[in-house]
VMD Tcl script that builds the backbone (N, CA, C; Angstrom):
set m [mol new atoms 297]
animate dup $m
set s [atomselect $m all]
$s set {name element resname resid chain x y z} {
  {N N UNK 1 A -46.918 -14.268 21.892}
  {CA C UNK 1 A -46.870 -12.911 21.539}
  {C C UNK 1 A -45.547 -12.471 20.929}
  {N N UNK 2 A -45.515 -11.794 19.874}
  {CA C UNK 2 A -44.261 -11.357 19.270}
  {C C UNK 2 A -43.737 -10.072 19.874}
  {N N UNK 3 A -42.447 -10.070 19.897}
  {CA C UNK 3 A -41.730 -8.841 20.353}
  {C C UNK 3 A -41.146 -8.130 19.070}
  {N N UNK 4 A -41.291 -6.903 19.035}
  {CA C UNK 4 A -40.736 -6.105 17.939}
  {C C UNK 4 A -39.181 -5.986 18.199}
  {N N UNK 5 A -38.392 -6.119 17.152}
  {CA C UNK 5 A -36.961 -5.888 17.297}
  {C C UNK 5 A -36.686 -4.426 17.010}
  {N N UNK 6 A -35.537 -3.973 17.495}
  {CA C UNK 6 A -35.101 -2.593 17.310}
  {C C UNK 6 A -34.728 -2.382 15.905}
  {N N UNK 7 A -34.028 -3.295 15.197}
  {CA C UNK 7 A -33.574 -2.993 13.808}
  {C C UNK 7 A -33.890 -4.179 13.078}
  {N N UNK 8 A -34.235 -3.995 11.745}
  {CA C UNK 8 A -34.465 -5.144 10.956}
  {C C UNK 8 A -33.182 -5.962 10.723}
  {N N UNK 9 A -33.400 -7.244 10.442}
  {CA C UNK 9 A -32.225 -8.201 10.339}
  {C C UNK 9 A -31.263 -7.778 9.203}
  {N N UNK 10 A -31.811 -7.201 8.058}
  {CA C UNK 10 A -30.852 -6.880 7.053}
  {C C UNK 10 A -29.943 -5.658 7.341}
  {N N UNK 11 A -30.359 -4.859 8.340}
  {CA C UNK 11 A -29.512 -3.747 8.735}
  {C C UNK 11 A -28.473 -4.217 9.761}
  {N N UNK 12 A -28.707 -5.323 10.408}
  {CA C UNK 12 A -27.745 -5.834 11.387}
  {C C UNK 12 A -26.581 -6.534 10.705}
  {N N UNK 13 A -26.740 -6.888 9.454}
  {CA C UNK 13 A -25.632 -7.524 8.765}
  {C C UNK 13 A -24.563 -6.494 8.491}
  {N N UNK 14 A -23.374 -7.019 8.604}
  {CA C UNK 14 A -22.167 -6.238 8.381}
  {C C UNK 14 A -21.910 -5.832 6.909}
  {N N UNK 15 A -21.532 -4.672 6.597}
  {CA C UNK 15 A -21.265 -4.398 5.256}
  {C C UNK 15 A -19.821 -4.866 4.957}
  {N N UNK 16 A -19.692 -5.506 3.774}
  {CA C UNK 16 A -18.398 -6.006 3.459}
  {C C UNK 16 A -17.475 -4.843 2.917}
  {N N UNK 17 A -16.249 -4.773 3.298}
  {CA C UNK 17 A -15.388 -3.690 2.903}
  {C C UNK 17 A -14.458 -4.283 1.802}
  {N N UNK 18 A -14.355 -3.498 0.733}
  {CA C UNK 18 A -13.486 -3.850 -0.393}
  {C C UNK 18 A -11.982 -3.548 0.007}
  {N N UNK 19 A -11.216 -4.474 0.045}
  {CA C UNK 19 A -9.723 -4.217 0.515}
  {C C UNK 19 A -9.100 -3.295 -0.413}
  {N N UNK 20 A -9.349 -3.242 -1.759}
  {CA C UNK 20 A -8.667 -2.377 -2.676}
  {C C UNK 20 A -9.101 -0.979 -2.410}
  {N N UNK 21 A -10.454 -0.767 -2.072}
  {CA C UNK 21 A -10.894 0.600 -1.888}
  {C C UNK 21 A -10.270 1.160 -0.596}
  {N N UNK 22 A -10.172 0.318 0.453}
  {CA C UNK 22 A -9.626 0.722 1.677}
  {C C UNK 22 A -8.183 1.066 1.473}
  {N N UNK 23 A -7.285 0.319 0.732}
  {CA C UNK 23 A -6.035 0.607 0.501}
  {C C UNK 23 A -5.848 1.993 -0.273}
  {N N UNK 24 A -6.704 2.168 -1.242}
  {CA C UNK 24 A -6.668 3.375 -2.023}
  {C C UNK 24 A -6.916 4.583 -1.186}
  {N N UNK 25 A -7.895 4.466 -0.232}
  {CA C UNK 25 A -8.209 5.622 0.511}
  {C C UNK 25 A -7.026 5.923 1.515}
  {N N UNK 26 A -6.323 4.896 2.046}
  {CA C UNK 26 A -5.110 5.151 2.823}
  {C C UNK 26 A -4.059 5.829 2.075}
  {N N UNK 27 A -3.924 5.420 0.907}
  {CA C UNK 27 A -2.801 6.088 0.006}
  {C C UNK 27 A -3.186 7.526 -0.247}
  {N N UNK 28 A -4.490 7.692 -0.673}
  {CA C UNK 28 A -4.918 9.007 -1.021}
  {C C UNK 28 A -4.885 9.995 0.191}
  {N N UNK 29 A -5.131 9.423 1.414}
  {CA C UNK 29 A -4.976 10.296 2.589}
  {C C UNK 29 A -3.607 10.767 2.752}
  {N N UNK 30 A -2.628 9.956 2.458}
  {CA C UNK 30 A -1.115 10.446 2.529}
  {C C UNK 30 A -0.811 11.470 1.494}
  {N N UNK 31 A -1.390 11.412 0.327}
  {CA C UNK 31 A -1.146 12.433 -0.740}
  {C C UNK 31 A -1.799 13.689 -0.569}
  {N N UNK 32 A -2.941 13.692 0.232}
  {CA C UNK 32 A -3.682 14.965 0.462}
  {C C UNK 32 A -3.239 15.735 1.625}
  {N N UNK 33 A -2.244 15.220 2.419}
  {CA C UNK 33 A -1.714 15.936 3.620}
  {C C UNK 33 A -0.953 17.131 3.133}
  {N N UNK 34 A -0.845 18.013 3.967}
  {CA C UNK 34 A -0.062 19.294 3.767}
  {C C UNK 34 A 1.407 19.130 3.779}
  {N N UNK 35 A 1.920 18.008 4.247}
  {CA C UNK 35 A 3.317 17.749 4.285}
  {C C UNK 35 A 3.966 17.631 2.899}
  {N N UNK 36 A 5.103 18.321 2.610}
  {CA C UNK 36 A 5.608 18.295 1.437}
  {C C UNK 36 A 6.201 16.919 1.028}
  {N N UNK 37 A 6.126 16.552 -0.312}
  {CA C UNK 37 A 6.621 15.260 -0.740}
  {C C UNK 37 A 8.293 15.500 -0.788}
  {N N UNK 38 A 8.869 14.412 -0.389}
  {CA C UNK 38 A 10.406 14.438 -0.296}
  {C C UNK 38 A 10.975 13.657 -1.435}
  {N N UNK 39 A 12.105 14.120 -1.777}
  {CA C UNK 39 A 12.861 13.354 -2.971}
  {C C UNK 39 A 13.103 11.921 -2.702}
  {N N UNK 40 A 12.814 11.150 -3.824}
  {CA C UNK 40 A 12.953 9.664 -3.731}
  {C C UNK 40 A 14.263 9.169 -4.274}
  {N N UNK 41 A 15.290 10.051 -4.373}
  {CA C UNK 41 A 16.593 9.607 -4.930}
  {C C UNK 41 A 17.219 8.601 -4.057}
  {N N UNK 42 A 18.181 7.935 -4.566}
  {CA C UNK 42 A 18.829 6.805 -3.844}
  {C C UNK 42 A 20.337 7.165 -3.715}
  {N N UNK 43 A 20.862 7.739 -2.632}
  {CA C UNK 43 A 22.232 8.110 -2.561}
  {C C UNK 43 A 22.941 7.000 -1.619}
  {N N UNK 44 A 22.266 6.040 -1.312}
  {CA C UNK 44 A 22.795 4.928 -0.337}
  {C C UNK 44 A 23.687 4.083 -1.180}
  {N N UNK 45 A 24.332 3.114 -0.349}
  {CA C UNK 45 A 25.219 2.197 -0.978}
  {C C UNK 45 A 24.499 0.970 -1.433}
  {N N UNK 46 A 25.237 -0.103 -1.552}
  {CA C UNK 46 A 24.635 -1.340 -1.868}
  {C C UNK 46 A 23.755 -1.933 -0.751}
  {N N UNK 47 A 23.835 -1.558 0.372}
  {CA C UNK 47 A 23.286 -2.227 1.505}
  {C C UNK 47 A 21.977 -1.553 1.929}
  {N N UNK 48 A 21.845 -0.200 1.720}
  {CA C UNK 48 A 20.726 0.492 2.220}
  {C C UNK 48 A 20.265 1.653 1.364}
  {N N UNK 49 A 19.023 2.014 1.322}
  {CA C UNK 49 A 18.452 3.084 0.645}
  {C C UNK 49 A 18.611 4.326 1.572}
  {N N UNK 50 A 19.137 5.385 0.873}
  {CA C UNK 50 A 19.271 6.709 1.625}
  {C C UNK 50 A 18.941 7.871 0.730}
  {N N UNK 51 A 17.753 8.598 1.038}
  {CA C UNK 51 A 17.333 9.621 0.195}
  {C C UNK 51 A 18.021 10.927 0.707}
  {N N UNK 52 A 18.044 11.968 -0.141}
  {CA C UNK 52 A 18.638 13.184 0.283}
  {C C UNK 52 A 17.768 13.957 1.290}
  {N N UNK 53 A 16.540 13.834 1.163}
  {CA C UNK 53 A 15.671 14.408 2.183}
  {C C UNK 53 A 15.096 15.884 1.731}
  {N N UNK 54 A 15.544 16.341 0.596}
  {CA C UNK 54 A 15.086 17.682 0.125}
  {C C UNK 54 A 13.652 17.581 -0.392}
  {N N UNK 55 A 13.030 18.805 -0.571}
  {CA C UNK 55 A 11.644 18.839 -1.098}
  {C C UNK 55 A 11.580 18.508 -2.520}
  {N N UNK 56 A 10.737 17.636 -2.914}
  {CA C UNK 56 A 10.630 17.171 -4.356}
  {C C UNK 56 A 9.851 18.195 -5.082}
  {N N UNK 57 A 10.254 18.561 -6.325}
  {CA C UNK 57 A 9.556 19.473 -7.164}
  {C C UNK 57 A 9.199 18.938 -8.556}
  {N N UNK 58 A 9.685 17.697 -8.833}
  {CA C UNK 58 A 9.596 17.145 -10.233}
  {C C UNK 58 A 9.148 15.646 -10.179}
  {N N UNK 59 A 8.100 15.391 -11.056}
  {CA C UNK 59 A 7.731 13.989 -11.331}
  {C C UNK 59 A 8.499 13.549 -12.603}
  {N N UNK 60 A 9.378 12.632 -12.434}
  {CA C UNK 60 A 10.383 12.279 -13.447}
  {C C UNK 60 A 10.021 10.910 -14.054}
  {N N UNK 61 A 9.959 10.716 -15.331}
  {CA C UNK 61 A 9.775 9.473 -15.967}
  {C C UNK 61 A 11.121 9.144 -16.685}
  {N N UNK 62 A 11.603 7.991 -16.376}
  {CA C UNK 62 A 13.007 7.497 -16.915}
  {C C UNK 62 A 12.738 6.344 -17.854}
  {N N UNK 63 A 13.165 6.424 -19.035}
  {CA C UNK 63 A 13.192 5.337 -19.981}
  {C C UNK 63 A 14.386 4.478 -19.957}
  {N N UNK 64 A 14.209 3.219 -19.988}
  {CA C UNK 64 A 15.267 2.249 -19.937}
  {C C UNK 64 A 16.003 2.153 -21.327}
  {N N UNK 65 A 17.249 2.156 -21.369}
  {CA C UNK 65 A 18.031 2.101 -22.630}
  {C C UNK 65 A 18.903 0.919 -22.736}
  {N N UNK 66 A 18.665 -0.047 -21.873}
  {CA C UNK 66 A 19.624 -1.222 -21.923}
  {C C UNK 66 A 19.278 -2.242 -23.038}
  {N N UNK 67 A 18.101 -2.135 -23.707}
  {CA C UNK 67 A 17.710 -2.980 -24.742}
  {C C UNK 67 A 16.984 -4.149 -24.349}
  {N N UNK 68 A 16.645 -4.336 -23.098}
  {CA C UNK 68 A 15.913 -5.467 -22.576}
  {C C UNK 68 A 14.384 -5.150 -22.385}
  {N N UNK 69 A 13.929 -4.078 -22.919}
  {CA C UNK 69 A 12.580 -3.609 -22.874}
  {C C UNK 69 A 11.994 -3.550 -21.479}
  {N N UNK 70 A 12.649 -2.966 -20.576}
  {CA C UNK 70 A 12.168 -2.659 -19.227}
  {C C UNK 70 A 11.153 -1.615 -19.267}
  {N N UNK 71 A 10.173 -1.619 -18.325}
  {CA C UNK 71 A 9.237 -0.513 -18.283}
  {C C UNK 71 A 9.913 0.760 -17.782}
  {N N UNK 72 A 9.160 1.881 -18.096}
  {CA C UNK 72 A 9.604 3.155 -17.565}
  {C C UNK 72 A 9.530 3.202 -16.048}
  {N N UNK 73 A 10.325 3.963 -15.476}
  {CA C UNK 73 A 10.244 4.096 -13.971}
  {C C UNK 73 A 9.787 5.572 -13.761}
  {N N UNK 74 A 9.024 5.789 -12.685}
  {CA C UNK 74 A 8.634 7.104 -12.276}
  {C C UNK 74 A 9.201 7.419 -10.906}
  {N N UNK 75 A 9.845 8.588 -10.763}
  {CA C UNK 75 A 10.353 8.950 -9.463}
  {C C UNK 75 A 9.973 10.407 -9.168}
  {N N UNK 76 A 9.908 10.790 -7.975}
  {CA C UNK 76 A 9.670 12.082 -7.450}
  {C C UNK 76 A 10.993 12.691 -6.974}
  {N N UNK 77 A 11.502 13.683 -7.663}
  {CA C UNK 77 A 12.943 14.229 -7.366}
  {C C UNK 77 A 12.938 15.659 -7.095}
  {N N UNK 78 A 13.926 16.079 -6.370}
  {CA C UNK 78 A 14.253 17.513 -6.242}
  {C C UNK 78 A 15.096 17.941 -7.461}
  {N N UNK 79 A 15.286 19.286 -7.569}
  {CA C UNK 79 A 15.981 19.832 -8.768}
  {C C UNK 79 A 17.354 19.342 -8.883}
  {N N UNK 80 A 18.075 19.246 -7.710}
  {CA C UNK 80 A 19.516 18.866 -7.722}
  {C C UNK 80 A 19.579 17.416 -8.249}
  {N N UNK 81 A 18.762 16.560 -7.754}
  {CA C UNK 81 A 18.859 15.059 -8.188}
  {C C UNK 81 A 18.334 14.923 -9.621}
  {N N UNK 82 A 17.369 15.821 -10.083}
  {CA C UNK 82 A 17.042 15.720 -11.447}
  {C C UNK 82 A 18.219 16.162 -12.403}
  {N N UNK 83 A 18.913 17.123 -12.019}
  {CA C UNK 83 A 20.082 17.573 -12.802}
  {C C UNK 83 A 21.154 16.445 -12.824}
  {N N UNK 84 A 21.341 15.798 -11.769}
  {CA C UNK 84 A 22.309 14.683 -11.706}
  {C C UNK 84 A 21.841 13.598 -12.555}
  {N N UNK 85 A 20.570 13.178 -12.471}
  {CA C UNK 85 A 20.043 12.170 -13.383}
  {C C UNK 85 A 20.137 12.420 -14.748}
  {N N UNK 86 A 19.868 13.703 -15.194}
  {CA C UNK 86 A 19.964 14.028 -16.653}
  {C C UNK 86 A 21.447 13.971 -17.064}
  {N N UNK 87 A 22.337 14.278 -16.240}
  {CA C UNK 87 A 23.733 14.236 -16.582}
  {C C UNK 87 A 24.298 12.715 -16.663}
  {N N UNK 88 A 23.721 11.942 -15.778}
  {CA C UNK 88 A 24.190 10.471 -15.753}
  {C C UNK 88 A 23.470 9.647 -16.789}
  {N N UNK 89 A 22.165 9.895 -17.092}
  {CA C UNK 89 A 21.395 9.075 -17.996}
  {C C UNK 89 A 21.079 9.657 -19.389}
  {N N UNK 90 A 21.367 10.933 -19.538}
  {CA C UNK 90 A 21.135 11.535 -20.772}
  {C C UNK 90 A 19.787 12.247 -20.793}
  {N N UNK 91 A 19.783 13.421 -21.425}
  {CA C UNK 91 A 18.562 14.266 -21.379}
  {C C UNK 91 A 17.398 13.608 -22.166}
  {N N UNK 92 A 17.733 12.883 -23.229}
  {CA C UNK 92 A 16.625 12.292 -24.038}
  {C C UNK 92 A 15.932 11.137 -23.313}
  {N N UNK 93 A 16.439 10.581 -22.265}
  {CA C UNK 93 A 15.809 9.461 -21.624}
  {C C UNK 93 A 14.914 9.834 -20.484}
  {N N UNK 94 A 14.896 11.141 -20.157}
  {CA C UNK 94 A 14.215 11.646 -19.002}
  {C C UNK 94 A 13.148 12.634 -19.367}
  {N N UNK 95 A 12.011 12.504 -18.900}
  {CA C UNK 95 A 10.967 13.459 -18.951}
  {C C UNK 95 A 10.523 13.968 -17.637}
  {N N UNK 96 A 10.588 15.283 -17.449}
  {CA C UNK 96 A 10.187 15.809 -16.041}
  {C C UNK 96 A 9.023 16.830 -16.162}
  {N N UNK 97 A 8.194 16.678 -15.214}
  {CA C UNK 97 A 7.000 17.543 -15.061}
  {C C UNK 97 A 6.980 18.123 -13.642}
  {N N UNK 98 A 6.631 19.301 -13.496}
  {CA C UNK 98 A 6.565 19.884 -12.117}
  {C C UNK 98 A 5.452 19.285 -11.348}
  {N N UNK 99 A 5.603 19.104 -10.122}
  {CA C UNK 99 A 4.548 18.581 -9.144}
  {C C UNK 99 A 3.458 19.582 -9.015}
}
mol reanalyze $m
mol bondsrecalc $m
mol representation Tube
mol addrep $m
């Protein structure tokens, strides 16, 4: 005599999880939170990274001018650090957009 199973065998198989999709969801959850984004500037010395901790207001793209064809870098900066970067690197090398 046959016994009926509670669930079909195909439903009992575990779904595979895409690691990229899972990582993207974790990143997106951090961006959707109500916590303000903080400035990513580096005021630390040679040994450690140290950010200023102020609220970031600008998405900044910095073009490399050394001549070795480095890619652009993107940073999230506060107004004060954006002003300092423009003074140090030149206004033509920096593109800033509000967050």
